[in-house]
A tleap script that builds the chain and sets N, CA, C and O, in Angstrom:
source leaprc.protein.ff14SB
mol = sequence {
  NMET VAL ASN SER LYS PRO GLU ILE SER SER
  ARG GLN VAL ARG ALA ALA ARG ALA TRP LEU
  GLY TRP THR GLN GLU PHE LEU ALA SER GLN
  ALA GLY LEU SER LYS ARG ALA VAL VAL ARG
  ALA GLU SER GLY SER SER GLN PRO HIE ALA
  GLU THR SER VAL ARG LEU ARG THR ALA LEU
  GLU ALA ALA GLY LEU GLN PHE ARG PHE SER
  ASN THR VAL GLY ILE GLY ILE GLU ILE ALA
  ALA PRO SER ASP PHE ASP CSER
}
set mol.1.N position { -159.534 59.697 7.314 }
set mol.1.CA position { -158.230 59.897 6.703 }
set mol.1.C position { -158.345 61.079 5.732 }
set mol.1.O position { -159.198 61.074 4.845 }
set mol.2.N position { -157.495 62.076 5.901 }
set mol.2.CA position { -157.512 63.265 5.053 }
set mol.2.C position { -156.599 63.027 3.859 }
set mol.2.O position { -155.478 62.540 4.004 }
set mol.3.N position { -157.094 63.378 2.683 }
set mol.3.CA position { -156.322 63.170 1.461 }
set mol.3.C position { -155.977 64.522 0.861 }
set mol.3.O position { -156.855 65.223 0.357 }
set mol.4.N position { -154.690 64.897 0.912 }
set mol.4.CA position { -154.267 66.165 0.333 }
set mol.4.C position { -153.699 65.992 -1.066 }
set mol.4.O position { -153.370 66.978 -1.725 }
set mol.5.N position { -153.580 64.749 -1.531 }
set mol.5.CA position { -153.055 64.466 -2.856 }
set mol.5.C position { -154.216 64.255 -3.825 }
set mol.5.O position { -155.309 63.872 -3.406 }
set mol.6.N position { -153.989 64.502 -5.122 }
set mol.6.CA position { -155.046 64.203 -6.105 }
set mol.6.C position { -155.384 62.721 -6.105 }
set mol.6.O position { -154.519 61.883 -5.848 }
set mol.7.N position { -156.626 62.398 -6.389 }
set mol.7.CA position { -157.027 60.997 -6.451 }
set mol.7.C position { -156.537 60.376 -7.751 }
set mol.7.O position { -156.587 61.005 -8.808 }
set mol.8.N position { -156.061 59.134 -7.662 }
set mol.8.CA position { -155.624 58.440 -8.859 }
set mol.8.C position { -156.843 57.941 -9.620 }
set mol.8.O position { -157.880 57.633 -9.032 }
set mol.9.N position { -156.701 57.867 -10.919 }
set mol.9.CA position { -157.806 57.441 -11.775 }
set mol.9.C position { -157.862 55.922 -11.885 }
set mol.9.O position { -156.910 55.230 -11.526 }
set mol.10.N position { -158.966 55.418 -12.376 }
set mol.10.CA position { -159.100 53.976 -12.583 }
set mol.10.C position { -158.035 53.488 -13.572 }
set mol.10.O position { -157.496 52.393 -13.415 }
set mol.11.N position { -157.735 54.295 -14.582 }
set mol.11.CA position { -156.689 53.922 -15.552 }
set mol.11.C position { -155.322 53.821 -14.899 }
set mol.11.O position { -154.546 52.916 -15.203 }
set mol.12.N position { -155.029 54.757 -13.995 }
set mol.12.CA position { -153.746 54.728 -13.307 }
set mol.12.C position { -153.635 53.505 -12.400 }
set mol.12.O position { -152.569 52.898 -12.305 }
set mol.13.N position { -154.728 53.142 -11.736 }
set mol.13.CA position { -154.704 51.953 -10.876 }
set mol.13.C position { -154.440 50.714 -11.720 }
set mol.13.O position { -153.579 49.903 -11.380 }
set mol.14.N position { -155.174 50.563 -12.819 }
set mol.14.CA position { -154.989 49.391 -13.687 }
set mol.14.C position { -153.576 49.336 -14.245 }
set mol.14.O position { -152.945 48.279 -14.249 }
set mol.15.N position { -153.077 50.484 -14.718 }
set mol.15.CA position { -151.734 50.529 -15.312 }
set mol.15.C position { -150.658 50.228 -14.268 }
set mol.15.O position { -149.713 49.489 -14.545 }
set mol.16.N position { -150.799 50.793 -13.082 }
set mol.16.CA position { -149.809 50.568 -12.032 }
set mol.16.C position { -149.788 49.099 -11.620 }
set mol.16.O position { -148.723 48.508 -11.444 }
set mol.17.N position { -150.963 48.525 -11.471 }
set mol.17.CA position { -151.044 47.116 -11.079 }
set mol.17.C position { -150.424 46.224 -12.154 }
set mol.17.O position { -149.697 45.281 -11.844 }
set mol.18.N position { -150.718 46.529 -13.413 }
set mol.18.CA position { -150.154 45.753 -14.519 }
set mol.18.C position { -148.635 45.911 -14.569 }
set mol.18.O position { -147.916 44.932 -14.771 }
set mol.19.N position { -148.145 47.133 -14.386 }
set mol.19.CA position { -146.715 47.398 -14.418 }
set mol.19.C position { -145.992 46.580 -13.350 }
set mol.19.O position { -144.900 46.062 -13.585 }
set mol.20.N position { -146.607 46.472 -12.184 }
set mol.20.CA position { -146.005 45.717 -11.090 }
set mol.20.C position { -146.211 44.211 -11.231 }
set mol.20.O position { -145.556 43.428 -10.544 }
set mol.21.N position { -147.117 43.803 -12.117 }
set mol.21.CA position { -147.415 42.391 -12.277 }
set mol.21.C position { -148.252 41.841 -11.135 }
set mol.21.O position { -148.217 40.643 -10.852 }
set mol.22.N position { -149.006 42.716 -10.479 }
set mol.22.CA position { -149.828 42.332 -9.345 }
set mol.22.C position { -151.211 41.895 -9.805 }
set mol.22.O position { -151.746 42.426 -10.778 }
set mol.23.N position { -151.777 40.941 -9.112 }
set mol.23.CA position { -153.177 40.581 -9.320 }
set mol.23.C position { -154.043 41.549 -8.520 }
set mol.23.O position { -153.552 42.273 -7.653 }
set mol.24.N position { -155.324 41.549 -8.822 }
set mol.24.CA position { -156.248 42.367 -8.038 }
set mol.24.C position { -156.256 41.910 -6.579 }
set mol.24.O position { -156.361 42.729 -5.667 }
set mol.25.N position { -156.146 40.618 -6.370 }
set mol.25.CA position { -156.129 40.083 -5.007 }
set mol.25.C position { -154.908 40.583 -4.239 }
set mol.25.O position { -155.010 40.948 -3.068 }
set mol.26.N position { -153.745 40.597 -4.913 }
set mol.26.CA position { -152.531 41.036 -4.238 }
set mol.26.C position { -152.599 42.519 -3.908 }
set mol.26.O position { -152.233 42.923 -2.805 }
set mol.27.N position { -153.064 43.338 -4.852 }
set mol.27.CA position { -153.212 44.771 -4.581 }
set mol.27.C position { -154.175 44.978 -3.418 }
set mol.27.O position { -153.925 45.804 -2.541 }
set mol.28.N position { -155.259 44.239 -3.410 }
set mol.28.CA position { -156.226 44.357 -2.312 }
set mol.28.C position { -155.554 44.061 -0.979 }
set mol.28.O position { -155.763 44.781 -0.003 }
set mol.29.N position { -154.749 43.005 -0.932 }
set mol.29.CA position { -154.086 42.650 0.327 }
set mol.29.C position { -153.070 43.715 0.736 }
set mol.29.O position { -152.957 44.036 1.919 }
set mol.30.N position { -152.338 44.260 -0.219 }
set mol.30.CA position { -151.351 45.303 0.077 }
set mol.30.C position { -152.024 46.586 0.569 }
set mol.30.O position { -151.464 47.314 1.388 }
set mol.31.N position { -153.226 46.855 0.066 }
set mol.31.CA position { -153.937 48.087 0.414 }
set mol.31.C position { -154.884 47.907 1.597 }
set mol.31.O position { -155.464 48.878 2.083 }
set mol.32.N position { -155.039 46.682 2.054 }
set mol.32.CA position { -155.971 46.435 3.155 }
set mol.32.C position { -157.415 46.591 2.734 }
set mol.32.O position { -158.251 47.069 3.500 }
set mol.33.N position { -157.707 46.177 1.490 }
set mol.33.CA position { -159.049 46.301 0.928 }
set mol.33.C position { -159.553 44.943 0.466 }
set mol.33.O position { -158.801 43.969 0.443 }
set mol.34.N position { -160.810 44.882 0.105 }
set mol.34.CA position { -161.350 43.673 -0.504 }
set mol.34.C position { -161.047 43.688 -1.997 }
set mol.34.O position { -160.825 44.748 -2.582 }
set mol.35.N position { -161.039 42.519 -2.604 }
set mol.35.CA position { -160.851 42.453 -4.055 }
set mol.35.C position { -161.965 43.230 -4.750 }
set mol.35.O position { -161.734 43.887 -5.764 }
set mol.36.N position { -163.159 43.151 -4.205 }
set mol.36.CA position { -164.303 43.863 -4.801 }
set mol.36.C position { -164.040 45.374 -4.860 }
set mol.36.O position { -164.405 46.027 -5.838 }
set mol.37.N position { -163.410 45.929 -3.823 }
set mol.37.CA position { -163.092 47.362 -3.822 }
set mol.37.C position { -162.112 47.701 -4.941 }
set mol.37.O position { -162.239 48.742 -5.587 }
set mol.38.N position { -161.135 46.824 -5.172 }
set mol.38.CA position { -160.167 47.048 -6.252 }
set mol.38.C position { -160.861 46.956 -7.611 }
set mol.38.O position { -160.635 47.792 -8.486 }
set mol.39.N position { -161.696 45.952 -7.780 }
set mol.39.CA position { -162.432 45.791 -9.042 }
set mol.39.C position { -163.267 47.039 -9.319 }
set mol.39.O position { -163.274 47.541 -10.442 }
set mol.40.N position { -163.963 47.537 -8.314 }
set mol.40.CA position { -164.786 48.751 -8.494 }
set mol.40.C position { -163.920 49.954 -8.825 }
set mol.40.O position { -164.267 50.751 -9.697 }
set mol.41.N position { -162.783 50.093 -8.126 }
set mol.41.CA position { -161.897 51.236 -8.377 }
set mol.41.C position { -161.329 51.199 -9.790 }
set mol.41.O position { -161.147 52.244 -10.415 }
set mol.42.N position { -161.048 50.002 -10.295 }
set mol.42.CA position { -160.486 49.862 -11.641 }
set mol.42.C position { -161.538 49.981 -12.733 }
set mol.42.O position { -161.197 50.256 -13.884 }
set mol.43.N position { -162.792 49.783 -12.402 }
set mol.43.CA position { -163.836 49.775 -13.431 }
set mol.43.C position { -164.097 51.168 -13.993 }
set mol.43.O position { -164.445 51.315 -15.164 }
set mol.44.N position { -163.929 52.178 -13.163 }
set mol.44.CA position { -164.181 53.536 -13.622 }
set mol.44.C position { -165.644 53.884 -13.720 }
set mol.44.O position { -165.988 54.995 -14.123 }
set mol.45.N position { -166.519 52.955 -13.359 }
set mol.45.CA position { -167.962 53.208 -13.478 }
set mol.45.C position { -168.466 54.144 -12.391 }
set mol.45.O position { -169.508 54.778 -12.558 }
set mol.46.N position { -167.748 54.239 -11.288 }
set mol.46.CA position { -168.105 55.171 -10.228 }
set mol.46.C position { -166.841 55.579 -9.492 }
set mol.46.O position { -165.840 54.863 -9.515 }
set mol.47.N position { -166.891 56.710 -8.852 }
set mol.47.CA position { -165.736 57.207 -8.099 }
set mol.47.C position { -165.607 56.394 -6.813 }
set mol.47.O position { -166.574 56.286 -6.060 }
set mol.48.N position { -164.423 55.816 -6.545 }
set mol.48.CA position { -164.255 55.062 -5.296 }
set mol.48.C position { -164.306 55.990 -4.085 }
set mol.48.O position { -164.101 57.197 -4.207 }
set mol.49.N position { -164.578 55.422 -2.938 }
set mol.49.CA position { -164.530 56.195 -1.703 }
set mol.49.C position { -163.152 56.811 -1.567 }
set mol.49.O position { -162.165 56.241 -2.033 }
set mol.50.N position { -163.077 57.965 -0.935 }
set mol.50.CA position { -161.798 58.664 -0.777 }
set mol.50.C position { -160.777 57.788 -0.059 }
set mol.50.O position { -159.608 57.763 -0.443 }
set mol.51.N position { -161.204 57.067 0.982 }
set mol.51.CA position { -160.264 56.222 1.716 }
set mol.51.C position { -159.749 55.083 0.844 }
set mol.51.O position { -158.589 54.691 0.966 }
set mol.52.N position { -160.592 54.548 -0.032 }
set mol.52.CA position { -160.159 53.489 -0.952 }
set mol.52.C position { -159.065 54.021 -1.861 }
set mol.52.O position { -158.047 53.361 -2.069 }
set mol.53.N position { -159.274 55.214 -2.403 }
set mol.53.CA position { -158.271 55.835 -3.277 }
set mol.53.C position { -156.949 56.037 -2.545 }
set mol.53.O position { -155.880 55.756 -3.087 }
set mol.54.N position { -157.028 56.521 -1.325 }
set mol.54.CA position { -155.817 56.767 -0.541 }
set mol.54.C position { -155.086 55.458 -0.281 }
set mol.54.O position { -153.863 55.402 -0.406 }
set mol.55.N position { -155.810 54.408 0.077 }
set mol.55.CA position { -155.177 53.119 0.366 }
set mol.55.C position { -154.516 52.533 -0.886 }
set mol.55.O position { -153.409 51.999 -0.814 }
set mol.56.N position { -155.189 52.634 -2.019 }
set mol.56.CA position { -154.616 52.125 -3.270 }
set mol.56.C position { -153.351 52.888 -3.620 }
set mol.56.O position { -152.319 52.291 -3.925 }
set mol.57.N position { -153.436 54.200 -3.575 }
set mol.57.CA position { -152.278 55.029 -3.923 }
set mol.57.C position { -151.114 54.756 -2.980 }
set mol.57.O position { -149.971 54.649 -3.424 }
set mol.58.N position { -151.389 54.645 -1.699 }
set mol.58.CA position { -150.341 54.384 -0.715 }
set mol.58.C position { -149.650 53.053 -0.990 }
set mol.58.O position { -148.422 52.972 -0.942 }
set mol.59.N position { -150.422 52.016 -1.276 }
set mol.59.CA position { -149.846 50.696 -1.559 }
set mol.59.C position { -148.998 50.727 -2.815 }
set mol.59.O position { -147.915 50.142 -2.843 }
set mol.60.N position { -149.469 51.394 -3.848 }
set mol.60.CA position { -148.738 51.447 -5.112 }
set mol.60.C position { -147.482 52.312 -4.997 }
set mol.60.O position { -146.449 51.993 -5.586 }
set mol.61.N position { -147.574 53.396 -4.243 }
set mol.61.CA position { -146.386 54.228 -4.031 }
set mol.61.C position { -145.357 53.491 -3.174 }
set mol.61.O position { -144.155 53.649 -3.388 }
set mol.62.N position { -145.810 52.692 -2.213 }
set mol.62.CA position { -144.881 51.912 -1.385 }
set mol.62.C position { -144.126 50.887 -2.232 }
set mol.62.O position { -143.032 50.458 -1.866 }
set mol.63.N position { -144.712 50.497 -3.359 }
set mol.63.CA position { -144.062 49.548 -4.273 }
set mol.63.C position { -143.099 50.242 -5.223 }
set mol.63.O position { -142.470 49.587 -6.055 }
set mol.64.N position { -142.975 51.569 -5.108 }
set mol.64.CA position { -141.984 52.286 -5.898 }
set mol.64.C position { -142.517 53.072 -7.077 }
set mol.64.O position { -141.742 53.500 -7.932 }
set mol.65.N position { -143.833 53.272 -7.142 }
set mol.65.CA position { -144.396 54.048 -8.243 }
set mol.65.C position { -144.748 55.448 -7.783 }
set mol.65.O position { -145.021 55.683 -6.606 }
set mol.66.N position { -144.738 56.375 -8.729 }
set mol.66.CA position { -145.200 57.740 -8.490 }
set mol.66.C position { -146.274 58.043 -9.519 }
set mol.66.O position { -146.281 57.472 -10.610 }
set mol.67.N position { -147.173 58.936 -9.170 }
set mol.67.CA position { -148.276 59.303 -10.060 }
set mol.67.C position { -148.107 60.743 -10.512 }
set mol.67.O position { -147.768 61.623 -9.721 }
set mol.68.N position { -148.349 60.969 -11.799 }
set mol.68.CA position { -148.257 62.310 -12.389 }
set mol.68.C position { -149.671 62.825 -12.649 }
set mol.68.O position { -150.560 62.075 -13.051 }
set mol.69.N position { -149.856 64.129 -12.408 }
set mol.69.CA position { -151.160 64.752 -12.610 }
set mol.69.C position { -151.039 66.079 -13.349 }
set mol.69.O position { -151.958 66.896 -13.297 }
set mol.70.N position { -149.933 66.304 -14.029 }
set mol.70.CA position { -149.669 67.581 -14.679 }
set mol.70.C position { -150.243 67.623 -16.091 }
set mol.70.O position { -150.096 66.675 -16.863 }
set mol.71.N position { -150.884 68.713 -16.410 }
set mol.71.CA position { -151.391 68.891 -17.771 }
set mol.71.C position { -150.262 69.134 -18.757 }
set mol.71.O position { -150.429 68.904 -19.955 }
set mol.72.N position { -149.101 69.601 -18.268 }
set mol.72.CA position { -147.990 69.892 -19.176 }
set mol.72.C position { -147.128 68.666 -19.459 }
set mol.72.O position { -146.650 68.502 -20.582 }
set mol.73.N position { -146.916 67.794 -18.457 }
set mol.73.CA position { -146.096 66.606 -18.689 }
set mol.73.C position { -146.936 65.341 -18.808 }
set mol.73.O position { -146.403 64.269 -19.093 }
set mol.74.N position { -148.211 65.454 -18.597 }
set mol.74.CA position { -149.103 64.310 -18.764 }
set mol.74.C position { -149.534 63.687 -17.452 }
set mol.74.O position { -148.956 63.928 -16.392 }
set mol.75.N position { -150.551 62.893 -17.565 }
set mol.75.CA position { -151.082 62.158 -16.432 }
set mol.75.C position { -150.658 60.717 -16.605 }
set mol.75.O position { -150.847 60.146 -17.679 }
set mol.76.N position { -150.090 60.118 -15.578 }
set mol.76.CA position { -149.640 58.744 -15.713 }
set mol.76.C position { -148.961 58.242 -14.473 }
set mol.76.O position { -149.202 58.725 -13.367 }
set mol.77.N position { -148.097 57.249 -14.676 }
set mol.77.CA position { -147.322 56.672 -13.584 }
set mol.77.C position { -145.869 56.580 -14.019 }
set mol.77.O position { -145.564 56.566 -15.211 }
set mol.78.N position { -144.983 56.516 -13.042 }
set mol.78.CA position { -143.567 56.353 -13.325 }
set mol.78.C position { -142.899 55.693 -12.126 }
set mol.78.O position { -143.446 55.673 -11.023 }
set mol.79.N position { -141.723 55.162 -12.361 }
set mol.79.CA position { -140.957 54.568 -11.270 }
set mol.79.C position { -140.329 55.696 -10.475 }
set mol.79.O position { -139.768 56.632 -11.044 }
set mol.80.N position { -140.425 55.604 -9.161 }
set mol.80.CA position { -139.844 56.629 -8.302 }
set mol.80.C position { -138.328 56.658 -8.481 }
set mol.80.O position { -137.710 55.638 -8.789 }
set mol.81.N position { -137.747 57.820 -8.287 }
set mol.81.CA position { -136.296 57.964 -8.383 }
set mol.81.C position { -135.607 57.099 -7.342 }
set mol.81.O position { -136.074 57.022 -6.205 }
set mol.82.N position { -134.503 56.443 -7.701 }
set mol.82.CA position { -133.808 55.578 -6.739 }
set mol.82.C position { -133.455 56.306 -5.440 }
set mol.82.O position { -133.446 55.686 -4.377 }
set mol.83.N position { -133.170 57.590 -5.504 }
set mol.83.CA position { -132.819 58.331 -4.287 }
set mol.83.C position { -133.977 58.384 -3.307 }
set mol.83.O position { -133.766 58.599 -2.113 }
set mol.84.N position { -135.206 58.189 -3.794 }
set mol.84.CA position { -136.369 58.182 -2.915 }
set mol.84.C position { -136.355 56.964 -1.988 }
set mol.84.O position { -137.057 56.952 -0.977 }
set mol.85.N position { -135.566 55.942 -2.320 }
set mol.85.CA position { -135.547 54.707 -1.546 }
set mol.85.C position { -134.262 54.512 -0.770 }
set mol.85.O position { -134.125 53.533 -0.037 }
set mol.86.N position { -133.301 55.446 -0.921 }
set mol.86.CA position { -132.040 55.324 -0.190 }
set mol.86.C position { -132.280 55.611 1.287 }
set mol.86.O position { -133.091 56.466 1.644 }
set mol.87.N position { -131.573 54.896 2.123 }
set mol.87.CA position { -131.710 55.112 3.573 }
set mol.87.C position { -130.713 56.123 4.058 }
set mol.87.O position { -130.678 56.433 5.249 }
savepdb mol mol.pdb
quit
């Protein structure tokens, strides 16, 4: 799986999961990962595999979050614009 987007940080994963009120188990199921992979990704002690990062980001974005990586507006998460979900 090719990843053209920046990788989300362990802080962003933890914050996004908390914002959604998801458990580590639920995020793992949404991302198609093991709970252990989520725990490792959130720990920040090592860089997760690229595919793990992509799966986490995809699951969190599907739940309506967007990730910011700009040095000028900050690094973080935000709720996607409602127009992003209109059919």
